[in-house]
All heavy atoms as an XYZ file, in Angstrom:
752
protein
N       0.846     -1.176      0.000
C       0.000      0.000      0.000
C       0.891      1.238      0.000
O       1.831      1.331      0.764
C      -0.901      0.021      1.235
C      -1.858     -1.128      1.354
S      -3.417     -0.630      0.675
C      -4.100     -2.162      0.236
N       0.551      2.166     -0.819
C       1.374      3.353     -0.982
C       1.099      4.435      0.057
O       1.927      5.316      0.256
C       1.156      3.933     -2.378
N      -0.031      4.387      0.715
C      -0.363      5.426      1.690
C       0.546      5.308      2.913
O       0.813      4.207      3.392
C      -1.832      5.302      2.101
C      -2.346      6.497      2.831
N      -2.106      6.699      4.166
C      -3.070      7.550      2.406
C      -2.674      7.830      4.537
N      -3.273      8.360      3.483
N       1.040      6.434      3.454
C       1.948      6.407      4.609
C       1.368      5.705      5.842
O       2.113      5.136      6.641
C       2.202      7.887      4.906
C       1.844      8.621      3.670
C       0.835      7.800      2.956
N       0.059      5.718      5.999
C      -0.576      5.065      7.150
C      -0.244      3.572      7.195
O      -0.095      2.974      8.253
C      -2.096      5.273      7.082
C      -2.847      4.633      8.228
C      -2.954      5.273      9.448
C      -3.442      3.384      8.075
C      -3.640      4.695     10.494
C      -4.133      2.791      9.118
C      -4.234      3.459     10.336
N      -0.092      2.951      6.021
C       0.152      1.518      5.931
C       1.629      1.158      5.796
O       1.966     -0.016      5.676
C      -0.613      0.931      4.738
C      -2.099      1.123      4.822
C      -2.733      2.051      4.014
C      -2.861      0.377      5.699
C      -4.101      2.228      4.072
C      -4.228      0.543      5.783
C      -4.849      1.476      4.964
N       2.509      2.122      5.832
C       3.932      1.884      5.572
C       4.567      0.915      6.557
O       5.462      0.158      6.198
C       4.690      3.214      5.573
N       4.129      0.902      7.815
C       4.761      0.056      8.830
C       4.214     -1.374      8.882
O       4.693     -2.194      9.648
C       4.602      0.698     10.209
O       3.228      0.725     10.569
N       3.238     -1.685      8.062
C       2.612     -3.015      8.104
C       3.377     -3.994      7.229
O       3.648     -3.737      6.057
C       1.141     -2.938      7.651
C       0.356     -2.067      8.624
C       0.537     -4.332      7.556
C      -1.078     -1.838      8.223
N       3.740     -5.121      7.803
C       4.359     -6.212      7.051
C       3.208     -7.063      6.499
O       2.603     -7.862      7.213
C       5.260     -7.044      7.962
C       5.949     -8.156      7.213
O       5.406     -8.724      6.268
N       7.149     -8.480      7.654
N       2.889     -6.858      5.223
C       1.720     -7.489      4.633
C       1.856     -9.005      4.543
O       0.852     -9.725      4.638
C       1.439     -6.881      3.259
C       1.030     -5.442      3.399
C       1.806     -4.343      3.197
C      -0.238     -4.953      3.849
N       1.093     -3.200      3.488
C      -0.167     -3.545      3.890
C      -1.432     -5.567      4.226
C      -1.242     -2.757      4.267
C      -2.501     -4.771      4.600
C      -2.402     -3.385      4.628
N       3.049     -9.509      4.384
C       3.245    -10.965      4.338
C       2.922    -11.580      5.691
O       2.219    -12.590      5.772
C       4.700    -11.297      3.929
O       4.971    -10.678      2.666
C       4.912    -12.794      3.832
N       3.431    -10.968      6.770
C       3.114    -11.466      8.111
C       1.622    -11.356      8.403
O       1.023    -12.245      9.023
C       3.901    -10.696      9.176
C       5.353    -11.116      9.235
O       5.711    -12.129      8.591
O       6.132    -10.434      9.925
N       0.993    -10.292      7.947
C      -0.437    -10.112      8.160
C      -1.218    -11.196      7.425
O      -2.127    -11.813      7.993
C      -0.872     -8.729      7.689
C      -2.345     -8.378      7.895
C      -2.665     -8.304      9.380
C      -2.678     -7.069      7.210
N      -0.845    -11.453      6.190
C      -1.520    -12.477      5.397
C      -1.397    -13.859      6.037
O      -2.335    -14.655      6.007
C      -0.938    -12.501      3.987
C      -1.591    -13.526      3.083
C      -0.979    -13.565      1.706
O       0.044    -12.904      1.452
O      -1.525    -14.290      0.866
N      -0.249    -14.150      6.642
C      -0.031    -15.459      7.269
C      -0.442    -15.482      8.739
O      -0.111    -16.433      9.453
C       1.438    -15.869      7.105
C       1.785    -16.175      5.694
N       2.456    -15.275      4.886
C       1.522    -17.254      4.916
C       2.611    -15.799      3.686
N       2.047    -16.998      3.676
N      -1.138    -14.441      9.174
C      -1.682    -14.332     10.532
C      -0.603    -14.468     11.601
O      -0.789    -15.124     12.624
C      -2.796    -15.346     10.732
C      -3.944    -15.127      9.775
C      -5.064    -16.098      9.997
C      -6.166    -15.800      9.002
N      -7.326    -16.626      9.211
N       0.552    -13.846     11.356
C       1.645    -13.866     12.320
C       1.694    -12.585     13.146
O       2.599    -12.416     13.958
C       2.974    -14.071     11.596
C       3.093    -15.447     10.964
C       4.467    -15.675     10.394
N       4.619    -14.970      9.121
C       5.075    -15.504      8.013
N       5.445    -16.765      7.995
N       5.171    -14.787      6.920
N       0.754    -11.678     12.927
C       0.712    -10.414     13.667
C      -0.385    -10.505     14.716
O      -1.529    -10.844     14.410
C       0.449     -9.228     12.717
C       1.629     -9.095     11.750
C       0.209     -7.946     13.486
C       1.466     -8.012     10.715
N      -0.044    -10.214     15.958
C      -1.022    -10.230     17.041
C      -1.913     -8.996     16.923
O      -1.409     -7.877     16.817
C      -0.311    -10.207     18.410
O       0.588    -11.310     18.470
C      -1.306    -10.279     19.546
N      -3.233     -9.192     16.908
C      -4.115     -8.029     16.799
C      -3.994     -7.147     18.041
O      -3.790     -7.653     19.148
C      -5.512     -8.640     16.686
C      -5.383    -10.030     17.163
C      -3.958    -10.448     16.996
N      -4.138     -5.838     17.881
C      -4.023     -4.945     19.033
C      -5.179     -5.116     20.018
O      -5.052     -4.795     21.191
C      -4.038     -3.546     18.415
C      -4.659     -3.712     17.079
C      -4.339     -5.111     16.636
N      -6.306     -5.637     19.552
C      -7.463     -5.870     20.413
C      -8.210     -7.078     19.885
O      -8.506     -7.172     18.696
C      -8.397     -4.646     20.401
C      -9.690     -4.867     21.130
C      -9.716     -4.944     22.507
C     -10.878     -4.998     20.432
C     -10.904     -5.154     23.181
C     -12.071     -5.210     21.093
C     -12.084     -5.278     22.480
N      -8.487     -8.025     20.767
C      -9.259     -9.201     20.382
C     -10.468     -9.272     21.312
O     -10.324     -9.569     22.500
C      -8.417    -10.469     20.491
C      -9.132    -11.681     19.956
C      -8.234    -12.890     19.900
C      -8.983    -14.064     19.321
N      -8.167    -15.263     19.288
N     -11.659     -8.968     20.791
C     -12.844     -8.949     21.651
C     -13.172    -10.336     22.190
O     -12.959    -11.346     21.516
C     -13.950     -8.440     20.733
C     -13.456     -8.684     19.357
C     -11.961     -8.653     19.409
N     -13.671    -10.381     23.400
C     -14.096    -11.630     24.021
C     -15.569    -11.834     23.696
O     -16.446    -11.353     24.397
C     -13.873    -11.580     25.541
C     -12.424    -11.377     25.945
C     -11.530    -12.492     25.447
O     -11.821    -13.664     25.617
N     -10.427    -12.117     24.811
N     -15.842    -12.537     22.603
C     -17.201    -12.755     22.142
C     -17.688    -14.100     22.653
O     -16.984    -15.101     22.548
C     -17.256    -12.703     20.596
C     -18.660    -12.924     20.100
C     -16.714    -11.372     20.105
N     -18.903    -14.123     23.202
C     -19.422    -15.348     23.794
C     -20.402    -16.107     22.910
O     -20.705    -17.258     23.176
C     -20.116    -15.039     25.132
O     -21.175    -14.101     24.904
C     -19.118    -14.464     26.137
N     -20.922    -15.447     21.843
C     -21.865    -16.113     20.942
C     -21.953    -15.347     19.631
O     -21.393    -14.253     19.502
C     -23.254    -16.186     21.586
O     -23.853    -14.906     21.610
N     -22.697    -15.917     18.679
C     -22.898    -15.264     17.376
C     -23.671    -13.957     17.515
O     -23.596    -13.094     16.657
C     -23.665    -16.175     16.421
C     -22.818    -17.324     15.906
O     -21.583    -17.272     16.081
O     -23.387    -18.269     15.332
N     -24.431    -13.818     18.589
C     -25.262    -12.622     18.766
C     -24.722    -11.674     19.832
O     -25.409    -10.749     20.234
C     -26.707    -13.024     19.134
O     -26.671    -13.804     20.331
C     -27.360    -13.826     18.014
N     -23.509    -11.881     20.290
C     -22.894    -11.009     21.300
C     -22.520     -9.681     20.649
O     -21.609     -9.606     19.836
C     -21.657    -11.691     21.879
C     -21.003    -10.909     22.997
O     -21.453     -9.784     23.291
O     -20.046    -11.421     23.591
N     -23.225     -8.627     21.008
C     -23.006     -7.310     20.395
C     -22.497     -6.282     21.403
O     -22.621     -5.087     21.175
C     -24.315     -6.787     19.771
O     -25.322     -6.717     20.793
C     -24.788     -7.693     18.646
N     -21.908     -6.721     22.499
C     -21.509     -5.777     23.548
C     -20.461     -4.753     23.107
O     -20.315     -3.715     23.717
C     -21.031     -6.520     24.783
C     -19.678     -7.180     24.595
C     -19.199     -7.849     25.838
N     -19.228     -9.281     25.551
C     -18.866    -10.188     26.396
N     -18.488     -9.833     27.584
N     -18.909    -11.443     26.072
N     -19.738     -5.025     22.039
C     -18.716     -4.083     21.578
C     -19.260     -3.083     20.549
O     -18.519     -2.256     20.051
C     -17.517     -4.836     20.994
C     -16.796     -5.641     22.054
C     -16.961     -7.015     22.134
C     -15.966     -5.025     22.977
C     -16.314     -7.754     23.112
C     -15.317     -5.751     23.954
C     -15.498     -7.118     24.019
O     -14.859     -7.842     24.984
N     -20.538     -3.178     20.240
C     -21.178     -2.226     19.338
C     -21.961     -1.213     20.167
O     -22.595     -1.565     21.159
C     -22.134     -2.940     18.371
C     -21.427     -3.793     17.363
C     -21.147     -5.125     17.632
C     -21.047     -3.271     16.148
C     -20.488     -5.920     16.700
C     -20.394     -4.049     15.202
C     -20.115     -5.369     15.491
N     -21.930      0.026     19.757
C     -22.632      1.087     20.461
C     -24.140      0.838     20.414
O     -24.676      0.419     19.399
C     -22.306      2.431     19.799
C     -22.715      3.592     20.680
O     -23.936      3.773     20.877
O     -21.823      4.315     21.159
N     -24.822      1.100     21.531
C     -26.274      0.911     21.608
C     -27.017      1.757     20.578
O     -28.152      1.460     20.224
C     -26.786      1.235     23.003
C     -26.469      0.168     24.012
C     -27.287      0.420     25.279
N     -27.087     -0.598     26.267
C     -27.717     -1.771     26.255
N     -28.569     -2.048     25.309
N     -27.486     -2.645     27.203
N     -26.381      2.818     20.116
C     -26.990      3.648     19.075
C     -27.346      2.789     17.863
O     -28.342      3.030     17.181
C     -26.022      4.749     18.662
C     -26.494      5.591     17.498
C     -25.455      6.611     17.041
O     -24.377      6.731     17.665
O     -25.748      7.293     16.050
N     -26.550      1.763     17.603
C     -26.776      0.906     16.444
C     -27.546     -0.352     16.807
O     -28.409     -0.798     16.054
C     -25.444      0.528     15.802
C     -24.629      1.738     15.429
C     -23.525      2.090     16.176
C     -24.998      2.522     14.355
C     -22.776      3.213     15.852
C     -24.261      3.653     14.021
C     -23.147      3.992     14.775
N     -27.264     -0.960     17.955
C     -27.943     -2.202     18.315
C     -29.352     -1.956     18.833
O     -30.159     -2.871     18.873
C     -27.142     -2.976     19.376
O     -27.011     -2.169     20.548
C     -25.782     -3.374     18.850
N     -29.652     -0.730     19.242
C     -30.982     -0.421     19.754
C     -31.969     -0.001     18.686
O     -33.153      0.184     18.955
N     -31.509      0.150     17.456
C     -32.394      0.565     16.375
C     -33.297     -0.589     15.953
O     -32.908     -1.743     16.008
C     -31.588      1.024     15.159
C     -30.831      2.301     15.382
C     -30.104      2.759     14.129
O     -30.351      2.183     13.043
O     -29.299      3.685     14.245
N     -34.513     -0.250     15.530
C     -35.413     -1.281     15.028
C     -34.955     -1.706     13.636
O     -34.351     -0.928     12.903
C     -36.851     -0.767     14.978
O     -36.948      0.324     14.091
N     -35.252     -2.932     13.312
C     -34.867     -3.484     12.019
C     -35.989     -3.213     11.029
O     -37.146     -3.541     11.282
C     -34.602     -4.999     12.115
C     -34.286     -5.588     10.759
C     -33.498     -5.266     13.118
N     -35.647     -2.594      9.929
C     -36.629     -2.299      8.898
C     -36.047     -2.652      7.539
O     -34.889     -2.382      7.269
C     -36.987     -0.811      8.900
C     -37.644     -0.353     10.167
C     -37.945      1.141     10.153
O     -38.128      1.690      9.054
O     -37.982      1.725     11.232
N     -36.864     -3.258      6.717
C     -36.442     -3.553      5.357
C     -36.676     -2.315      4.504
O     -37.718     -1.678      4.595
C     -37.229     -4.728      4.778
C     -36.981     -6.079      5.427
C     -37.896     -7.124      4.811
C     -35.533     -6.483      5.261
N     -35.717     -1.980      3.703
C     -35.865     -0.856      2.795
C     -36.582     -1.354      1.547
O     -36.105     -2.283      0.894
C     -34.488     -0.291      2.407
O     -33.796      0.067      3.598
C     -34.629      0.909      1.500
N     -37.732     -0.762      1.231
C     -38.422     -1.238      0.022
C     -37.591     -0.926     -1.218
O     -36.952      0.114     -1.301
C     -39.735     -0.444      0.013
C     -39.543      0.677      0.965
C     -38.419      0.311      1.889
N     -37.592     -1.871     -2.145
C     -36.813     -1.662     -3.364
C     -37.533     -0.665     -4.266
O     -38.747     -0.481     -4.187
C     -36.600     -2.978     -4.107
O     -37.852     -3.503     -4.514
N     -36.786     -0.037     -5.119
C     -37.326      0.902     -6.091
C     -38.118      0.093     -7.112
O     -37.566     -0.768     -7.801
C     -36.175      1.652     -6.762
C     -36.639      2.645     -7.810
O     -37.866      2.864     -7.934
O     -35.770      3.217     -8.501
N     -39.422      0.356     -7.215
C     -40.260     -0.444     -8.114
C     -39.855     -0.285     -9.575
O     -40.166     -1.143    -10.401
C     -41.732     -0.084     -7.932
O     -41.931      1.292     -8.203
N     -39.145      0.790     -9.904
C     -38.677      0.983    -11.279
C     -37.277      0.415    -11.499
O     -36.793      0.392    -12.620
C     -38.678      2.476    -11.636
C     -40.077      3.060    -11.605
O     -41.036      2.388    -11.942
N     -40.194      4.293    -11.160
N     -36.636     -0.030    -10.430
C     -35.274     -0.542    -10.531
C     -35.243     -1.993    -10.955
O     -36.282     -2.627    -11.179
N     -34.044     -2.577    -11.035
C     -33.903     -3.968    -11.509
C     -34.533     -4.993    -10.574
O     -34.914     -6.067    -11.011
C     -32.392     -4.159    -11.614
C     -31.801     -3.121    -10.733
C     -32.761     -1.969    -10.732
N     -34.682     -4.676     -9.286
C     -35.282     -5.630     -8.360
C     -36.775     -5.429     -8.188
O     -37.439     -6.186     -7.491
C     -34.592     -5.528     -6.990
C     -33.094     -5.800     -6.968
C     -32.542     -5.637     -5.566
C     -32.798     -7.190     -7.495
N     -37.317     -4.392     -8.825
C     -38.733     -4.071     -8.683
C     -39.660     -5.139     -9.215
O     -40.792     -5.277     -8.753
N     -39.230     -5.913    -10.187
C     -40.080     -6.938    -10.793
C     -40.112     -8.232     -9.992
O     -40.918     -9.112    -10.261
C     -39.601     -7.227    -12.216
N     -39.258     -8.354     -8.992
C     -39.206     -9.579     -8.194
C     -40.392     -9.607     -7.241
O     -40.624     -8.683     -6.476
C     -37.881     -9.677     -7.405
C     -36.712     -9.756     -8.371
C     -37.909    -10.885     -6.472
C     -35.369     -9.726     -7.690
N     -41.153    -10.677     -7.282
C     -42.314    -10.849     -6.419
C     -41.936    -11.748     -5.244
O     -41.114    -12.645     -5.371
C     -43.464    -11.496     -7.206
C     -43.937    -10.658     -8.373
C     -44.602     -9.368     -7.907
O     -45.348     -9.372     -6.938
N     -44.302     -8.274     -8.575
N     -42.566    -11.501     -4.103
C     -42.353    -12.362     -2.929
C     -42.882    -13.752     -3.265
O     -43.960    -13.911     -3.813
C     -43.103    -11.784     -1.725
C     -42.760    -12.449     -0.419
C     -41.346    -12.156      0.048
O     -40.836    -11.056     -0.224
O     -40.752    -13.033      0.684
N     -42.124    -14.771     -2.975
C     -42.469    -16.154     -3.273
C     -43.469    -16.648     -2.221
O     -43.117    -16.799     -1.054
C     -41.181    -16.970     -3.240
C     -41.170    -18.326     -3.881
C     -41.686    -18.407     -5.296
O     -41.094    -17.804     -6.203
O     -42.674    -19.115     -5.485
N     -44.751    -16.906     -2.575
C     -45.752    -17.288     -1.567
C     -45.524    -18.684     -0.986
O     -45.975    -18.968      0.112
C     -47.076    -17.214     -2.335
C     -46.696    -17.431     -3.757
C     -45.312    -16.840     -3.911
N     -44.808    -19.532     -1.694
C     -44.606    -20.909     -1.236
C     -43.630    -21.014     -0.064
O     -43.613    -22.002      0.635
C     -44.109    -21.785     -2.386
C     -45.005    -21.752     -3.580
N     -46.261    -22.316     -3.591
C     -44.835    -21.187     -4.800
C     -46.824    -22.112     -4.761
N     -45.974    -21.433     -5.522
N     -42.803    -19.992      0.132
C     -41.761    -20.062      1.149
C     -41.863    -18.896      2.136
O     -40.866    -18.349      2.565
C     -40.378    -20.070      0.493
C     -40.192    -21.208     -0.467
C     -40.247    -20.990     -1.831
C     -39.993    -22.497     -0.006
C     -40.084    -22.038     -2.724
C     -39.835    -23.549     -0.883
C     -39.879    -23.320     -2.252
N     -43.073    -18.527      2.515
C     -43.252    -17.349      3.370
C     -42.612    -17.513      4.750
O     -42.213    -16.537      5.363
C     -44.734    -17.026      3.516
O     -45.404    -18.110      4.162
N     -42.490    -18.724      5.258
C     -41.906    -18.952      6.580
C     -40.422    -19.310      6.520
O     -39.810    -19.601      7.526
C     -42.662    -20.072      7.315
C     -44.128    -19.769      7.528
C     -44.316    -18.533      8.381
O     -43.661    -18.364      9.393
N     -45.202    -17.650      7.959
N     -39.850    -19.310      5.328
C     -38.454    -19.702      5.145
C     -37.516    -18.550      5.470
O     -37.754    -17.409      5.125
C     -38.222    -20.131      3.700
C     -36.796    -20.478      3.393
C     -36.271    -21.699      3.756
C     -35.969    -19.567      2.758
C     -34.950    -22.014      3.475
C     -34.651    -19.877      2.475
C     -34.150    -21.103      2.837
N     -36.442    -18.859      6.199
C     -35.365    -17.890      6.389
C     -34.050    -18.646      6.261
O     -33.941    -19.798      6.664
C     -35.464    -17.192      7.741
O     -35.237    -18.091      8.784
N     -33.062    -18.008      5.695
C     -31.775    -18.645      5.448
C     -30.825    -18.381      6.597
O     -30.730    -17.268      7.085
C     -31.158    -18.115      4.152
C     -29.763    -18.632      3.918
C     -29.554    -19.909      3.432
C     -28.652    -17.852      4.215
C     -28.276    -20.391      3.233
C     -27.370    -18.330      4.019
C     -27.196    -19.599      3.524
O     -25.932    -20.067      3.342
N     -30.122    -19.411      7.052
C     -29.052    -19.250      8.022
C     -27.882    -20.082      7.543
O     -28.029    -21.266      7.270
C     -29.484    -19.707      9.415
C     -28.396    -19.467     10.434
C     -28.880    -19.645     11.849
O     -30.017    -19.984     12.082
N     -28.014    -19.427     12.791
N     -26.717    -19.450      7.467
C     -25.515    -20.114      7.000
C     -25.125    -21.222      7.970
O     -24.887    -20.973      9.143
C     -24.399    -19.073      6.870
C     -23.110    -19.660      6.348
O     -23.123    -20.809      5.876
O     -22.084    -18.959      6.410
N     -25.073    -22.461      7.504
C     -24.743    -23.602      8.372
C     -23.345    -23.486      8.958
O     -23.078    -23.981     10.036
C     -24.887    -24.919      7.606
C     -26.322    -25.297      7.307
S     -27.351    -25.441      8.787
C     -26.666    -26.910      9.507
N     -22.450    -22.803      8.284
C     -21.086    -22.652      8.801
C     -21.082    -21.864     10.099
O     -20.216    -22.042     10.940
C     -20.201    -21.968      7.769
N     -22.072    -21.002     10.302
C     -22.104    -20.201     11.524
C     -22.725    -20.963     12.685
O     -22.608    -20.558     13.825
C     -22.865    -18.892     11.292
O     -24.226    -19.160     11.070
N     -23.408    -22.091     12.423
C     -24.075    -22.821     13.494
C     -23.557    -24.235     13.703
O     -23.889    -24.856     14.695
C     -25.584    -22.909     13.216
O     -25.776    -23.569     11.963
C     -26.226    -21.538     13.195
N     -22.739    -24.759     12.799
C     -22.326    -26.156     12.898
C     -21.470    -26.453     14.129
O     -21.469    -27.563     14.615
C     -21.590    -26.582     11.634
C     -22.534    -26.710     10.459
S     -21.729    -27.318      8.995
C     -21.403    -29.008      9.453
N     -20.775    -25.476     14.649
C     -19.921    -25.720     15.805
C     -20.585    -25.337     17.122
O     -19.953    -25.325     18.153
C     -18.610    -24.961     15.654
C     -17.779    -25.531     14.513
O     -17.800    -26.723     14.283
N     -17.081    -24.672     13.809
N     -21.873    -25.022     17.088
C     -22.572    -24.664     18.315
C     -23.006    -25.932     19.035
O     -23.322    -26.936     18.408
C     -23.794    -23.774     18.033
O     -24.693    -24.512     17.194
C     -23.393    -22.467     17.373
N     -23.056    -25.896     20.367
C     -23.438    -27.100     21.120
C     -24.808    -27.643     20.722
O     -25.005    -28.836     20.643
C     -23.433    -26.616     22.568
C     -22.511    -25.453     22.587
C     -22.661    -24.805     21.231
N     -25.800    -26.787     20.450
C     -27.133    -27.269     20.119
C     -27.131    -28.059     18.803
O     -27.878    -29.008     18.653
C     -28.130    -26.117     20.044
O     -27.764    -25.226     19.020
N     -26.283    -27.675     17.853
C     -26.196    -28.400     16.592
C     -25.473    -29.722     16.794
O     -25.868    -30.746     16.268
C     -25.477    -27.565     15.533
C     -25.429    -28.244     14.184
C     -26.497    -28.136     13.321
C     -24.324    -28.987     13.799
C     -26.466    -28.756     12.082
C     -24.293    -29.603     12.576
C     -25.370    -29.489     11.713
N     -24.424    -29.716     17.590
C     -23.582    -30.899     17.756
C     -24.235    -31.963     18.627
O     -23.894    -33.123     18.546
C     -22.224    -30.489     18.323
C     -21.454    -29.605     17.353
S     -19.996    -28.852     18.052
C     -19.001    -30.277     18.385
N     -25.214    -31.604     19.463
C     -25.841    -32.561     20.375
C     -27.013    -33.303     19.746
O     -27.597    -34.164     20.365
C     -26.323    -31.844     21.642
C     -25.160    -31.390     22.492
O     -24.063    -31.905     22.378
N     -25.397    -30.418     23.341
N     -27.394    -32.976     18.542
C     -28.511    -33.627     17.880
C     -27.998    -34.471     16.725
O     -27.091    -34.096     16.020
C     -29.501    -32.587     17.337
C     -30.161    -31.799     18.414
N     -29.645    -30.622     18.890
C     -31.288    -32.036     19.103
C     -30.433    -30.147     19.831
N     -31.445    -30.984     19.974
N     -28.623    -35.644     16.577
C     -28.291    -36.419     15.383
C     -29.222    -35.941     14.279
O     -30.409    -35.727     14.494
C     -28.492    -37.912     15.640
O     -29.845    -38.176     15.927
N     -28.681    -35.747     13.112
C     -29.463    -35.234     12.000
C     -29.621    -36.321     10.949
O     -28.666    -36.679     10.277
C     -28.775    -34.001     11.391
C     -28.728    -32.859     12.340
N     -29.811    -32.045     12.558
C     -27.755    -32.420     13.157
C     -29.497    -31.127     13.453
N     -28.249    -31.344     13.834
N     -30.831    -36.851     10.876
C     -31.151    -37.855      9.867
C     -32.081    -37.212      8.854
O     -33.290    -37.235      9.006
C     -31.814    -39.079     10.504
C     -30.869    -39.779     11.456
O     -29.684    -39.905     11.169
N     -31.378    -40.214     12.596
N     -31.503    -36.619      7.823
C     -32.283    -35.933      6.827
C     -32.772    -36.929      5.793
O     -32.050    -37.854      5.417
C     -31.463    -34.834      6.140
C     -31.023    -33.768      7.086
C     -29.694    -33.672      7.480
C     -31.933    -32.856      7.602
C     -29.279    -32.669      8.338
C     -31.526    -31.868      8.472
C     -30.213    -31.777      8.846
N     -34.035    -36.763      5.316
C     -34.517    -37.672      4.262
C     -33.732    -37.453      2.981
O     -33.205    -36.362      2.751
C     -35.990    -37.258      4.100
C     -36.062    -35.867      4.621
C     -34.982    -35.754      5.669
N     -33.645    -38.474      2.135
C     -32.895    -38.326      0.868
C     -33.583    -37.321     -0.036
O     -34.804    -37.165     -0.007
C     -32.908    -39.722      0.275
C     -34.020    -40.438      0.963
C     -34.212    -39.801      2.293
N     -32.779    -36.632     -0.840
C     -33.299    -35.654     -1.791
C     -34.042    -36.397     -2.901
O     -33.630    -37.468     -3.315
C     -32.152    -34.837     -2.398
C     -31.383    -34.025     -1.374
S     -32.321    -32.679     -0.718
C     -32.266    -31.563     -2.109
N     -35.115    -35.827     -3.395
C     -35.893    -36.458     -4.475
C     -35.661    -35.756     -5.785
O     -35.423    -34.632     -5.868
C     -37.365    -36.438     -4.141
C     -37.678    -37.286     -2.928
C     -39.182    -37.308     -2.634
O     -39.972    -36.736     -3.359
N     -39.542    -37.969     -1.573
């Protein structure tokens, strides 16, 4: 990086994770937000409606999957609740 702010960084060591971070938060779960200001975590969640004239405006909500929500399995596979259950999924058709 050419900017003077980055001049002291050894990018090879950083890439190989040989540099100790200056701060490592003690996070207890996927939803632990104690290091975020309440100004942001206290806000209500609202979906921004898409521009009906834009490229996503023609997309209709899929009525067949109204109760479906996606969660990345990589974020939950190492949790105790996932590991304590045997998962016998039916074969795909």
